C-alpha positions, -999 to 999 in steps of 0.1 A, spaced: 306 -771 -187 339 -756 -184 345 -723 -166 372 -694 -164 379 -681 -132 400 -652 -118 405 -635 -85 404 -643 -48 383 -675 -41 368 -655 -11 360 -627 -30 322 -613 -41 314 -630 -71 308 -623 -108 290 -646 -131 297 -634 -164 278 -650 -192 292 -647 -228 276 -640 -262 267 -660 -292 297 -677 -310 319 -663 -282 331 -678 -254 338 -671 -214 376 -660 -225 355 -631 -239 356 -615 -205 394 -621 -197 399 -577 -197 370 -577 -168 386 -601 -149 418 -577 -150 399 -548 -145 379 -564 -114 405 -580 -98 392 -580 -62 362 -600 -74 361 -638 -76 351 -640 -117 335 -667 -132 329 -671 -166 310 -704 -182 313 -716 -219 281 -726 -225 272 -761 -239 284 -758 -276 309 -730 -272 343 -727 -262 360 -753 -241 323 -766 -234 319 -773 -276 317 -813 -272 286 -804 -251 255 -802 -272 235 -767 -268 197 -778 -258 180 -747 -248 182 -714 -228 167 -732 -196 191 -765 -200 219 -743 -198 204 -720 -168 199 -751 -150 233 -761 -156 249 -728 -143 222 -733 -112 235 -766 -102 271 -750 -106 263 -724 -81 243 -748 -55 272 -771 -56 298 -749 -47 278 -733 -22 286 -696 -35 267 -668 -16 246 -645 -36 259 -639 -71 262 -609 -93 250 -614 -128 265 -599 -159 252 -613 -196 257 -599 -230 234 -609 -257 227 -646 -259 240 -644 -221 216 -621 -213 192 -644 -223 201 -670 -201 206 -643 -174 168 -633 -180 160 -673 -175 184 -675 -146 163 -649 -127 129 -663 -138 141 -700 -121 161 -689 -91 156 -651 -84 168 -661 -50 206 -662 -60 215 -631 -76 222 -597 -62 231 -574 -87 225 -577 -123 234 -563 -158 216 -575 -188 233 -557 -221 217 -562 -255 187 -582 -252 150 -574 -250 115 -593 -243 97 -576 -271 99 -607 -297 108 -604 -334 80 -599 -360 104 -614 -387 111 -646 -366 103 -673 -392 128 -655 -421 152 -651 -393 153 -691 -389 156 -695 -427 184 -673 -430 202 -689 -400 193 -722 -419 209 -709 -448 239 -696 -427 247 -725 -406 268 -743 -431 289 -713 -436 296 -705 -400 333 -718 -400 348 -697 -430 369 -669 -425 345 -649 -446 317 -649 -425 337 -649 -392 353 -614 -408 317 -604 -415 305 -608 -381 335 -594 -364 330 -563 -384 295 -563 -378 301 -558 -337 332 -538 -345 359 -563 -333 390 -544 -323 415 -557 -350 441 -565 -320 412 -589 -305 405 -607 -340 425 -638 -336 409 -644 -303 372 -638 -315 383 -662 -344 390 -689 -324 361 -686 -303 340 -689 -337 359 -719 -349 355 -736 -318 319 -731 -313 292 -757 -332 274 -741 -358 240 -755 -349 246 -741 -311 250 -708 -328 218 -710 -345 196 -728 -321 206 -705 -292 202 -675 -315 171 -683 -325 160 -692 -289 171 -661 -273 151 -639 -299 117 -662 -291 126 -653 -249 92 -642 -232 95 -624 -200 100 -647 -170 69 -653 -147 77 -634 -117 104 -611 -131 86 -578 -116 92 -590 -81 127 -598 -83 144 -578 -49 180 -576 -65 191 -547 -84 188 -548 -124 208 -525 -150 194 -530 -186 217 -515 -211 225 -511 -247 242 -493 -276 223 -468 -289 224 -479 -324 208 -514 -307 175 -524 -323 144 -503 -307 126 -534 -299 154 -539 -274 156 -504 -262 118 -499 -256 122 -534 -236 145 -522 -217 129 -493 -205 93 -510 -200 113 -535 -176 131 -509 -158 97 -494 -150 80 -527 -140 110 -539 -117 114 -522 -83 152 -519 -81 160 -509 -115 174 -486 -144 179 -487 -183 208 -469 -198 221 -466 -235 257 -465 -245 261 -437 -270 269 -438 -302 277 -475 -308 256 -505 -314 251 -542 -301 284 -556 -297 294 -520 -277 314 -535 -255 340 -543 -283 341 -503 -293 338 -490 -260 356 -519 -232 369 -494 -210 333 -475 -204 320 -513 -201 345 -520 -174 338 -490 -152 299 -494 -157 304 -534 -143 322 -520 -113 299 -490 -106 266 -510 -106 280 -538 -87 295 -514 -59 264 -492 -59 285 -464 -69 272 -437 -99 272 -450 -134 295 -432 -157 282 -400 -165 290 -410 -205 257 -434 -203 225 -419 -212 193 -426 -194 170 -449 -215 139 -427 -225 114 -443 -252 98 -418 -275 63 -435 -264 72 -429 -226 89 -391 -226 
């Protein structure tokens, strides 16, 4: 599994986990902002420079990352996941909570998807067209990719395996709460855009209440891919959470209607 790396080798480690269709390269601007950290961003199997490896499951990808951490003899690792990467992050916390310190889970929930059978059909139909310019542009527009970053986004989409995209997406939507998550001793921030699915916001609020050292925040006026819309806010949020500083004031407390 290919790993993008930046920063001082002896620095505190951040492990960045990319979204579906992307690669570890999506975190390059975070690397520049967080230059005092040792930043690592793997390309999942089937994506980026790991595209010749077969995507099997969230569990298999988590096992590969755990093997990477164990072999490298890293100390406690900070973890930042986005979308599919957050699904992998949930899986990692269920498997080896002892490896992680501060965690950010962005744009993923554990409430399930009632329309999952229809979603599966939709992705089977979409798969043959994932490398077409029309669909790449459609996906880029849906998550508000900045035109200046479109070329990099397009490269990632063309590199990835369409079957990996489909399988990973469906598996992430099917993810259940890992056993023992409520006992994780580290600090966890659950975050998403204000226009994110209601189920994700509700899941984040429930999990934040369940876990001993957790919080849930919402980025205002943005959707699932809010990192692309407000990158500077995302950089500041990551730095603040990982250094135990107050979160940016722009972020809103996540209070679901059922819990107000």
